[in-house]
Gaussian input, Z-matrix of N, CA and C with variables (Angstrom, degrees):
# hf/3-21g

backbone

0 1
 N
 C     1     B1
 C     2     B2     1     A1
 N     3     B3     2     A2     1     D1
 C     4     B4     3     A3     2     D2
 C     5     B5     4     A4     3     D3
 N     6     B6     5     A5     4     D4
 C     7     B7     6     A6     5     D5
 C     8     B8     7     A7     6     D6
 N     9     B9     8     A8     7     D7
 C    10    B10     9     A9     8     D8
 C    11    B11    10    A10     9     D9
 N    12    B12    11    A11    10    D10
 C    13    B13    12    A12    11    D11
 C    14    B14    13    A13    12    D12
 N    15    B15    14    A14    13    D13
 C    16    B16    15    A15    14    D14
 C    17    B17    16    A16    15    D15
 N    18    B18    17    A17    16    D16
 C    19    B19    18    A18    17    D17
 C    20    B20    19    A19    18    D18
 N    21    B21    20    A20    19    D19
 C    22    B22    21    A21    20    D20
 C    23    B23    22    A22    21    D21
 N    24    B24    23    A23    22    D22
 C    25    B25    24    A24    23    D23
 C    26    B26    25    A25    24    D24
 N    27    B27    26    A26    25    D25
 C    28    B28    27    A27    26    D26
 C    29    B29    28    A28    27    D27
 N    30    B30    29    A29    28    D28
 C    31    B31    30    A30    29    D29
 C    32    B32    31    A31    30    D30
 N    33    B33    32    A32    31    D31
 C    34    B34    33    A33    32    D32
 C    35    B35    34    A34    33    D33
 N    36    B36    35    A35    34    D34
 C    37    B37    36    A36    35    D35
 C    38    B38    37    A37    36    D36
 N    39    B39    38    A38    37    D37
 C    40    B40    39    A39    38    D38
 C    41    B41    40    A40    39    D39
 N    42    B42    41    A41    40    D40
 C    43    B43    42    A42    41    D41
 C    44    B44    43    A43    42    D42
 N    45    B45    44    A44    43    D43
 C    46    B46    45    A45    44    D44
 C    47    B47    46    A46    45    D45
 N    48    B48    47    A47    46    D46
 C    49    B49    48    A48    47    D47
 C    50    B50    49    A49    48    D48
 N    51    B51    50    A50    49    D49
 C    52    B52    51    A51    50    D50
 C    53    B53    52    A52    51    D51
 N    54    B54    53    A53    52    D52
 C    55    B55    54    A54    53    D53
 C    56    B56    55    A55    54    D54
 N    57    B57    56    A56    55    D55
 C    58    B58    57    A57    56    D56
 C    59    B59    58    A58    57    D57
 N    60    B60    59    A59    58    D58
 C    61    B61    60    A60    59    D59
 C    62    B62    61    A61    60    D60
 N    63    B63    62    A62    61    D61
 C    64    B64    63    A63    62    D62
 C    65    B65    64    A64    63    D63
 N    66    B66    65    A65    64    D64
 C    67    B67    66    A66    65    D65
 C    68    B68    67    A67    66    D66
 N    69    B69    68    A68    67    D67
 C    70    B70    69    A69    68    D68
 C    71    B71    70    A70    69    D69
 N    72    B72    71    A71    70    D70
 C    73    B73    72    A72    71    D71
 C    74    B74    73    A73    72    D72
 N    75    B75    74    A74    73    D73
 C    76    B76    75    A75    74    D74
 C    77    B77    76    A76    75    D75
 N    78    B78    77    A77    76    D76
 C    79    B79    78    A78    77    D77
 C    80    B80    79    A79    78    D78
 N    81    B81    80    A80    79    D79
 C    82    B82    81    A81    80    D80
 C    83    B83    82    A82    81    D81
 N    84    B84    83    A83    82    D82
 C    85    B85    84    A84    83    D83
 C    86    B86    85    A85    84    D84
 N    87    B87    86    A86    85    D85
 C    88    B88    87    A87    86    D86
 C    89    B89    88    A88    87    D87
 N    90    B90    89    A89    88    D88
 C    91    B91    90    A90    89    D89
 C    92    B92    91    A91    90    D90
 N    93    B93    92    A92    91    D91
 C    94    B94    93    A93    92    D92
 C    95    B95    94    A94    93    D93
 N    96    B96    95    A95    94    D94
 C    97    B97    96    A96    95    D95
 C    98    B98    97    A97    96    D96
 N    99    B99    98    A98    97    D97
 C   100   B100    99    A99    98    D98
 C   101   B101   100   A100    99    D99
 N   102   B102   101   A101   100   D100
 C   103   B103   102   A102   101   D101
 C   104   B104   103   A103   102   D102
 N   105   B105   104   A104   103   D103
 C   106   B106   105   A105   104   D104
 C   107   B107   106   A106   105   D105
 N   108   B108   107   A107   106   D106
 C   109   B109   108   A108   107   D107
 C   110   B110   109   A109   108   D108
 N   111   B111   110   A110   109   D109
 C   112   B112   111   A111   110   D110
 C   113   B113   112   A112   111   D111
 N   114   B114   113   A113   112   D112
 C   115   B115   114   A114   113   D113
 C   116   B116   115   A115   114   D114
 N   117   B117   116   A116   115   D115
 C   118   B118   117   A117   116   D116
 C   119   B119   118   A118   117   D117
 N   120   B120   119   A119   118   D118
 C   121   B121   120   A120   119   D119
 C   122   B122   121   A121   120   D120
 N   123   B123   122   A122   121   D121
 C   124   B124   123   A123   122   D122
 C   125   B125   124   A124   123   D123
 N   126   B126   125   A125   124   D124
 C   127   B127   126   A126   125   D125
 C   128   B128   127   A127   126   D126
 N   129   B129   128   A128   127   D127
 C   130   B130   129   A129   128   D128
 C   131   B131   130   A130   129   D129
 N   132   B132   131   A131   130   D130
 C   133   B133   132   A132   131   D131
 C   134   B134   133   A133   132   D132
 N   135   B135   134   A134   133   D133
 C   136   B136   135   A135   134   D134
 C   137   B137   136   A136   135   D135
 N   138   B138   137   A137   136   D136
 C   139   B139   138   A138   137   D137
 C   140   B140   139   A139   138   D138
 N   141   B141   140   A140   139   D139
 C   142   B142   141   A141   140   D140
 C   143   B143   142   A142   141   D141
 N   144   B144   143   A143   142   D142
 C   145   B145   144   A144   143   D143
 C   146   B146   145   A145   144   D144
 N   147   B147   146   A146   145   D145
 C   148   B148   147   A147   146   D146
 C   149   B149   148   A148   147   D147
 N   150   B150   149   A149   148   D148
 C   151   B151   150   A150   149   D149
 C   152   B152   151   A151   150   D150
 N   153   B153   152   A152   151   D151
 C   154   B154   153   A153   152   D152
 C   155   B155   154   A154   153   D153
 N   156   B156   155   A155   154   D154
 C   157   B157   156   A156   155   D155
 C   158   B158   157   A157   156   D156
 N   159   B159   158   A158   157   D157
 C   160   B160   159   A159   158   D158
 C   161   B161   160   A160   159   D159
 N   162   B162   161   A161   160   D160
 C   163   B163   162   A162   161   D161
 C   164   B164   163   A163   162   D162
 N   165   B165   164   A164   163   D163
 C   166   B166   165   A165   164   D164
 C   167   B167   166   A166   165   D165
 N   168   B168   167   A167   166   D166
 C   169   B169   168   A168   167   D167
 C   170   B170   169   A169   168   D168
 N   171   B171   170   A170   169   D169
 C   172   B172   171   A171   170   D170
 C   173   B173   172   A172   171   D171
 N   174   B174   173   A173   172   D172
 C   175   B175   174   A174   173   D173
 C   176   B176   175   A175   174   D174
 N   177   B177   176   A176   175   D175
 C   178   B178   177   A177   176   D176
 C   179   B179   178   A178   177   D177
 N   180   B180   179   A179   178   D178
 C   181   B181   180   A180   179   D179
 C   182   B182   181   A181   180   D180
 N   183   B183   182   A182   181   D181
 C   184   B184   183   A183   182   D182
 C   185   B185   184   A184   183   D183
 N   186   B186   185   A185   184   D184
 C   187   B187   186   A186   185   D185
 C   188   B188   187   A187   186   D186
 N   189   B189   188   A188   187   D187
 C   190   B190   189   A189   188   D188
 C   191   B191   190   A190   189   D189
 N   192   B192   191   A191   190   D190
 C   193   B193   192   A192   191   D191
 C   194   B194   193   A193   192   D192
 N   195   B195   194   A194   193   D193
 C   196   B196   195   A195   194   D194
 C   197   B197   196   A196   195   D195
 N   198   B198   197   A197   196   D196
 C   199   B199   198   A198   197   D197
 C   200   B200   199   A199   198   D198
 N   201   B201   200   A200   199   D199
 C   202   B202   201   A201   200   D200
 C   203   B203   202   A202   201   D201
 N   204   B204   203   A203   202   D202
 C   205   B205   204   A204   203   D203
 C   206   B206   205   A205   204   D204
 N   207   B207   206   A206   205   D205
 C   208   B208   207   A207   206   D206
 C   209   B209   208   A208   207   D207
 N   210   B210   209   A209   208   D208
 C   211   B211   210   A210   209   D209
 C   212   B212   211   A211   210   D210
 N   213   B213   212   A212   211   D211
 C   214   B214   213   A213   212   D212
 C   215   B215   214   A214   213   D213
 N   216   B216   215   A215   214   D214
 C   217   B217   216   A216   215   D215
 C   218   B218   217   A217   216   D216
 N   219   B219   218   A218   217   D217
 C   220   B220   219   A219   218   D218
 C   221   B221   220   A220   219   D219
 N   222   B222   221   A221   220   D220
 C   223   B223   222   A222   221   D221
 C   224   B224   223   A223   222   D222
 N   225   B225   224   A224   223   D223
 C   226   B226   225   A225   224   D224
 C   227   B227   226   A226   225   D225
 N   228   B228   227   A227   226   D226
 C   229   B229   228   A228   227   D227
 C   230   B230   229   A229   228   D228
 N   231   B231   230   A230   229   D229
 C   232   B232   231   A231   230   D230
 C   233   B233   232   A232   231   D231
 N   234   B234   233   A233   232   D232
 C   235   B235   234   A234   233   D233
 C   236   B236   235   A235   234   D234
 N   237   B237   236   A236   235   D235
 C   238   B238   237   A237   236   D236
 C   239   B239   238   A238   237   D237
 N   240   B240   239   A239   238   D238
 C   241   B241   240   A240   239   D239
 C   242   B242   241   A241   240   D240
 N   243   B243   242   A242   241   D241
 C   244   B244   243   A243   242   D242
 C   245   B245   244   A244   243   D243
 N   246   B246   245   A245   244   D244
 C   247   B247   246   A246   245   D245
 C   248   B248   247   A247   246   D246
 N   249   B249   248   A248   247   D247
 C   250   B250   249   A249   248   D248
 C   251   B251   250   A250   249   D249
 N   252   B252   251   A251   250   D250
 C   253   B253   252   A252   251   D251
 C   254   B254   253   A253   252   D252
 N   255   B255   254   A254   253   D253
 C   256   B256   255   A255   254   D254
 C   257   B257   256   A256   255   D255
 N   258   B258   257   A257   256   D256
 C   259   B259   258   A258   257   D257
 C   260   B260   259   A259   258   D258
 N   261   B261   260   A260   259   D259
 C   262   B262   261   A261   260   D260
 C   263   B263   262   A262   261   D261
 N   264   B264   263   A263   262   D262
 C   265   B265   264   A264   263   D263
 C   266   B266   265   A265   264   D264
 N   267   B267   266   A266   265   D265
 C   268   B268   267   A267   266   D266
 C   269   B269   268   A268   267   D267

   B1=1.4721
   B2=1.5310
   B3=1.3533
   B4=1.5003
   B5=1.5214
   B6=1.2732
   B7=1.4545
   B8=1.5674
   B9=1.3525
   B10=1.4438
   B11=1.4735
   B12=1.3555
   B13=1.3942
   B14=1.5582
   B15=1.3182
   B16=1.4575
   B17=1.5441
   B18=1.2952
   B19=1.4757
   B20=1.4965
   B21=1.3212
   B22=1.4214
   B23=1.5726
   B24=1.3012
   B25=1.4613
   B26=1.4896
   B27=1.4103
   B28=1.4300
   B29=1.4951
   B30=1.3383
   B31=1.4565
   B32=1.5056
   B33=1.3142
   B34=1.4268
   B35=1.5462
   B36=1.2859
   B37=1.4649
   B38=1.5162
   B39=1.3071
   B40=1.4674
   B41=1.5083
   B42=1.3550
   B43=1.4538
   B44=1.5577
   B45=1.3051
   B46=1.4533
   B47=1.4881
   B48=1.3341
   B49=1.4838
   B50=1.4913
   B51=1.3846
   B52=1.4286
   B53=1.5591
   B54=1.3318
   B55=1.4782
   B56=1.4716
   B57=1.3515
   B58=1.4449
   B59=1.5358
   B60=1.3049
   B61=1.5166
   B62=1.5311
   B63=1.3303
   B64=1.4623
   B65=1.5029
   B66=1.3128
   B67=1.5046
   B68=1.5251
   B69=1.2763
   B70=1.4924
   B71=1.5270
   B72=1.3197
   B73=1.4817
   B74=1.5066
   B75=1.3519
   B76=1.4672
   B77=1.5385
   B78=1.3301
   B79=1.4743
   B80=1.5143
   B81=1.3190
   B82=1.4894
   B83=1.5047
   B84=1.3642
   B85=1.4433
   B86=1.5189
   B87=1.3489
   B88=1.4301
   B89=1.5365
   B90=1.3020
   B91=1.4915
   B92=1.5075
   B93=1.3617
   B94=1.4556
   B95=1.5238
   B96=1.3427
   B97=1.4745
   B98=1.5898
   B99=1.2859
   B100=1.4484
   B101=1.5558
   B102=1.3266
   B103=1.5005
   B104=1.4984
   B105=1.3504
   B106=1.4527
   B107=1.5198
   B108=1.3458
   B109=1.4753
   B110=1.5568
   B111=1.3692
   B112=1.5188
   B113=1.4785
   B114=1.3440
   B115=1.4334
   B116=1.5047
   B117=1.3029
   B118=1.4691
   B119=1.5183
   B120=1.3434
   B121=1.4504
   B122=1.5099
   B123=1.3348
   B124=1.4280
   B125=1.5216
   B126=1.3604
   B127=1.4454
   B128=1.5857
   B129=1.3334
   B130=1.4331
   B131=1.5029
   B132=1.3643
   B133=1.4298
   B134=1.5037
   B135=1.3546
   B136=1.4229
   B137=1.5259
   B138=1.2583
   B139=1.5008
   B140=1.4902
   B141=1.3206
   B142=1.4699
   B143=1.5457
   B144=1.2803
   B145=1.4839
   B146=1.5197
   B147=1.3641
   B148=1.4329
   B149=1.5040
   B150=1.3084
   B151=1.4758
   B152=1.5560
   B153=1.2953
   B154=1.4710
   B155=1.5665
   B156=1.2957
   B157=1.4682
   B158=1.5262
   B159=1.3749
   B160=1.4529
   B161=1.4833
   B162=1.3316
   B163=1.4613
   B164=1.4790
   B165=1.3162
   B166=1.4532
   B167=1.5426
   B168=1.3453
   B169=1.4774
   B170=1.5251
   B171=1.3392
   B172=1.4767
   B173=1.4993
   B174=1.2833
   B175=1.4569
   B176=1.5173
   B177=1.3536
   B178=1.4833
   B179=1.5400
   B180=1.3123
   B181=1.4789
   B182=1.5742
   B183=1.2642
   B184=1.4839
   B185=1.4813
   B186=1.3137
   B187=1.4737
   B188=1.4728
   B189=1.3228
   B190=1.4724
   B191=1.4982
   B192=1.3289
   B193=1.4473
   B194=1.5103
   B195=1.3641
   B196=1.4740
   B197=1.5374
   B198=1.3566
   B199=1.4136
   B200=1.5610
   B201=1.2912
   B202=1.5003
   B203=1.5337
   B204=1.3116
   B205=1.4211
   B206=1.5164
   B207=1.2723
   B208=1.4536
   B209=1.4906
   B210=1.3451
   B211=1.4565
   B212=1.5277
   B213=1.3550
   B214=1.4620
   B215=1.5238
   B216=1.3286
   B217=1.4778
   B218=1.4780
   B219=1.3183
   B220=1.4830
   B221=1.5227
   B222=1.2980
   B223=1.4674
   B224=1.5403
   B225=1.2792
   B226=1.4520
   B227=1.4748
   B228=1.2962
   B229=1.4718
   B230=1.5106
   B231=1.3386
   B232=1.4645
   B233=1.5514
   B234=1.2952
   B235=1.4955
   B236=1.5208
   B237=1.3662
   B238=1.5247
   B239=1.5045
   B240=1.3717
   B241=1.4764
   B242=1.4926
   B243=1.3006
   B244=1.4911
   B245=1.4950
   B246=1.3284
   B247=1.4592
   B248=1.5523
   B249=1.2872
   B250=1.5174
   B251=1.5194
   B252=1.2623
   B253=1.4868
   B254=1.4985
   B255=1.3147
   B256=1.5153
   B257=1.4828
   B258=1.3410
   B259=1.4861
   B260=1.5010
   B261=1.3303
   B262=1.4625
   B263=1.5287
   B264=1.3154
   B265=1.4714
   B266=1.5172
   B267=1.3294
   B268=1.4714
   B269=1.4635
   A1=112.52
   A2=112.97
   A3=115.97
   A4=108.38
   A5=121.46
   A6=121.41
   A7=109.88
   A8=112.91
   A9=116.91
   A10=114.41
   A11=115.68
   A12=121.38
   A13=112.25
   A14=114.66
   A15=118.50
   A16=112.16
   A17=115.74
   A18=120.88
   A19=110.75
   A20=116.60
   A21=122.09
   A22=110.53
   A23=117.19
   A24=122.88
   A25=110.84
   A26=116.08
   A27=120.26
   A28=110.34
   A29=119.21
   A30=122.39
   A31=109.29
   A32=117.57
   A33=120.06
   A34=114.46
   A35=114.60
   A36=121.77
   A37=109.31
   A38=117.49
   A39=122.88
   A40=110.06
   A41=115.23
   A42=119.16
   A43=113.00
   A44=114.68
   A45=116.88
   A46=116.08
   A47=114.90
   A48=119.59
   A49=109.41
   A50=117.12
   A51=117.53
   A52=111.36
   A53=118.61
   A54=122.82
   A55=110.72
   A56=119.85
   A57=122.04
   A58=109.34
   A59=116.46
   A60=118.98
   A61=109.25
   A62=118.52
   A63=120.26
   A64=110.70
   A65=117.71
   A66=122.80
   A67=110.63
   A68=116.72
   A69=118.65
   A70=111.11
   A71=117.86
   A72=118.72
   A73=109.92
   A74=117.09
   A75=122.31
   A76=110.22
   A77=115.39
   A78=121.65
   A79=110.59
   A80=115.36
   A81=119.13
   A82=109.98
   A83=116.90
   A84=120.94
   A85=112.00
   A86=117.46
   A87=121.46
   A88=111.81
   A89=115.38
   A90=119.95
   A91=114.32
   A92=118.96
   A93=120.54
   A94=108.45
   A95=112.24
   A96=117.99
   A97=108.30
   A98=114.07
   A99=121.60
   A100=109.13
   A101=113.52
   A102=119.50
   A103=107.37
   A104=117.58
   A105=120.07
   A106=118.54
   A107=114.26
   A108=118.13
   A109=110.34
   A110=112.23
   A111=118.77
   A112=111.94
   A113=119.00
   A114=120.05
   A115=110.94
   A116=117.80
   A117=118.60
   A118=112.76
   A119=117.21
   A120=119.98
   A121=111.28
   A122=118.83
   A123=122.26
   A124=116.39
   A125=116.03
   A126=118.58
   A127=111.79
   A128=118.73
   A129=119.24
   A130=114.26
   A131=117.34
   A132=120.45
   A133=112.02
   A134=115.62
   A135=121.39
   A136=110.10
   A137=119.76
   A138=121.31
   A139=110.26
   A140=117.72
   A141=120.19
   A142=111.45
   A143=116.34
   A144=120.38
   A145=111.90
   A146=115.54
   A147=119.48
   A148=113.11
   A149=115.63
   A150=123.34
   A151=107.42
   A152=117.55
   A153=123.25
   A154=108.44
   A155=116.33
   A156=120.47
   A157=110.07
   A158=116.98
   A159=117.34
   A160=112.55
   A161=118.22
   A162=121.53
   A163=110.83
   A164=116.80
   A165=123.11
   A166=111.43
   A167=115.48
   A168=119.76
   A169=114.37
   A170=115.99
   A171=119.41
   A172=115.45
   A173=116.95
   A174=120.32
   A175=112.85
   A176=117.22
   A177=121.41
   A178=106.27
   A179=117.37
   A180=120.94
   A181=110.78
   A182=114.84
   A183=119.44
   A184=113.23
   A185=115.44
   A186=121.42
   A187=115.00
   A188=119.79
   A189=124.43
   A190=110.47
   A191=119.32
   A192=121.34
   A193=113.44
   A194=112.57
   A195=119.02
   A196=112.10
   A197=114.36
   A198=116.55
   A199=111.57
   A200=116.13
   A201=119.04
   A202=110.03
   A203=119.48
   A204=123.51
   A205=113.38
   A206=117.56
   A207=122.30
   A208=113.44
   A209=117.07
   A210=120.30
   A211=112.10
   A212=116.84
   A213=116.92
   A214=109.71
   A215=119.36
   A216=117.52
   A217=108.99
   A218=121.55
   A219=122.26
   A220=110.08
   A221=118.63
   A222=120.77
   A223=108.96
   A224=117.29
   A225=118.84
   A226=112.60
   A227=118.12
   A228=122.37
   A229=111.43
   A230=118.07
   A231=121.12
   A232=112.22
   A233=116.50
   A234=118.99
   A235=111.30
   A236=113.80
   A237=116.72
   A238=109.78
   A239=117.21
   A240=117.72
   A241=110.35
   A242=121.96
   A243=123.57
   A244=112.53
   A245=117.26
   A246=118.51
   A247=113.54
   A248=113.11
   A249=118.29
   A250=107.52
   A251=118.75
   A252=121.55
   A253=112.99
   A254=113.49
   A255=118.49
   A256=109.03
   A257=119.89
   A258=122.70
   A259=108.64
   A260=118.18
   A261=119.95
   A262=114.84
   A263=116.78
   A264=121.09
   A265=109.45
   A266=116.64
   A267=120.28
   A268=106.61
   D1=-42.02
   D2=-177.09
   D3=-65.00
   D4=-34.13
   D5=-178.48
   D6=-65.24
   D7=-40.24
   D8=174.65
   D9=-56.79
   D10=-43.69
   D11=179.95
   D12=-65.05
   D13=-36.45
   D14=176.48
   D15=-66.67
   D16=-36.14
   D17=174.92
   D18=-63.55
   D19=-44.25
   D20=178.67
   D21=-64.61
   D22=-32.85
   D23=177.74
   D24=-68.25
   D25=-39.98
   D26=178.21
   D27=-65.95
   D28=-38.46
   D29=177.74
   D30=-64.77
   D31=-41.53
   D32=176.23
   D33=-60.32
   D34=-44.49
   D35=176.90
   D36=-59.44
   D37=-43.75
   D38=-179.21
   D39=-59.44
   D40=-43.59
   D41=177.24
   D42=-66.71
   D43=-33.93
   D44=174.41
   D45=-69.04
   D46=-30.73
   D47=173.88
   D48=-70.17
   D49=-38.95
   D50=178.47
   D51=-66.77
   D52=-36.69
   D53=174.92
   D54=-64.09
   D55=-34.06
   D56=178.87
   D57=-71.06
   D58=-39.10
   D59=176.60
   D60=-63.05
   D61=-41.21
   D62=179.61
   D63=-65.08
   D64=-40.10
   D65=175.17
   D66=-58.16
   D67=-51.92
   D68=-179.87
   D69=-63.89
   D70=-34.12
   D71=177.08
   D72=-66.12
   D73=-42.24
   D74=177.27
   D75=-56.99
   D76=-49.91
   D77=-178.09
   D78=-62.53
   D79=-39.30
   D80=-179.15
   D81=-63.53
   D82=-41.76
   D83=178.57
   D84=-63.15
   D85=-26.19
   D86=-178.23
   D87=-89.58
   D88=4.92
   D89=175.27
   D90=91.14
   D91=6.68
   D92=175.82
   D93=-84.97
   D94=127.94
   D95=-176.61
   D96=-76.30
   D97=129.78
   D98=-179.89
   D99=-104.50
   D100=127.35
   D101=175.81
   D102=-89.32
   D103=93.54
   D104=178.71
   D105=-67.29
   D106=-17.88
   D107=179.16
   D108=-70.65
   D109=-41.30
   D110=-177.83
   D111=-110.00
   D112=34.43
   D113=-173.82
   D114=-66.44
   D115=-31.39
   D116=178.11
   D117=-64.24
   D118=-28.63
   D119=175.85
   D120=-79.97
   D121=-39.21
   D122=-172.71
   D123=-91.86
   D124=-3.17
   D125=-171.49
   D126=-58.03
   D127=-39.50
   D128=176.24
   D129=-63.26
   D130=-32.69
   D131=174.02
   D132=-65.52
   D133=-42.07
   D134=179.97
   D135=-67.97
   D136=-35.51
   D137=175.04
   D138=-65.14
   D139=-41.51
   D140=177.10
   D141=-63.78
   D142=-42.43
   D143=176.22
   D144=-60.58
   D145=-44.67
   D146=177.17
   D147=-57.68
   D148=-46.55
   D149=179.59
   D150=-59.11
   D151=-46.96
   D152=-175.79
   D153=-62.85
   D154=-47.58
   D155=-175.78
   D156=-66.77
   D157=-46.95
   D158=-177.85
   D159=-69.86
   D160=-28.76
   D161=175.09
   D162=-64.01
   D163=-44.22
   D164=-179.59
   D165=-65.11
   D166=-37.39
   D167=179.38
   D168=-76.96
   D169=-43.30
   D170=-172.26
   D171=-113.21
   D172=-13.74
   D173=-178.26
   D174=93.12
   D175=-2.79
   D176=179.36
   D177=-153.54
   D178=154.90
   D179=179.62
   D180=-60.59
   D181=152.18
   D182=179.49
   D183=-71.53
   D184=168.54
   D185=-177.50
   D186=-65.95
   D187=-29.72
   D188=-179.57
   D189=-73.01
   D190=-28.59
   D191=171.47
   D192=-57.66
   D193=-51.06
   D194=179.75
   D195=-66.83
   D196=-38.26
   D197=178.54
   D198=-60.46
   D199=-47.29
   D200=179.88
   D201=-61.53
   D202=-51.75
   D203=-179.50
   D204=-56.30
   D205=-50.27
   D206=-178.51
   D207=-66.45
   D208=-40.68
   D209=-179.39
   D210=-67.39
   D211=-41.22
   D212=-178.19
   D213=-74.31
   D214=-34.99
   D215=176.83
   D216=-69.40
   D217=-37.65
   D218=176.89
   D219=-60.87
   D220=-42.50
   D221=179.47
   D222=-63.81
   D223=-41.71
   D224=178.01
   D225=-59.98
   D226=-48.24
   D227=-179.56
   D228=-64.68
   D229=-40.88
   D230=177.32
   D231=-62.11
   D232=-42.48
   D233=179.56
   D234=-65.17
   D235=-43.61
   D236=179.50
   D237=-61.37
   D238=-47.43
   D239=-179.29
   D240=-66.27
   D241=-34.42
   D242=175.62
   D243=-64.37
   D244=-40.56
   D245=175.13
   D246=-64.74
   D247=-43.26
   D248=178.13
   D249=-60.14
   D250=-47.43
   D251=179.52
   D252=-58.99
   D253=-42.03
   D254=-177.95
   D255=-67.97
   D256=-38.06
   D257=-179.06
   D258=-69.10
   D259=-45.85
   D260=-177.30
   D261=-68.80
   D262=-31.35
   D263=-176.55
   D264=-75.99
   D265=-36.14
   D266=-174.75
   D267=-80.99

């Protein structure tokens, strides 16, 4: 069961990475320069910028903001539950 949860966590992380790519693409289209070399360091800054810009345009954060936040939190919860199940079963 815990292996299944880890697979689901990996799928969730993959979707979060896809959401991050869509966020950087959106920002790049808006003229914000993206540092692709240090993207792992600046991704939270880019997500904040995306939220700020989409909130100014639409009155609420864009869909990719929620996709990133939900997928990464889901992955975290799945990994923690998987670790707990693995410890209790063994």
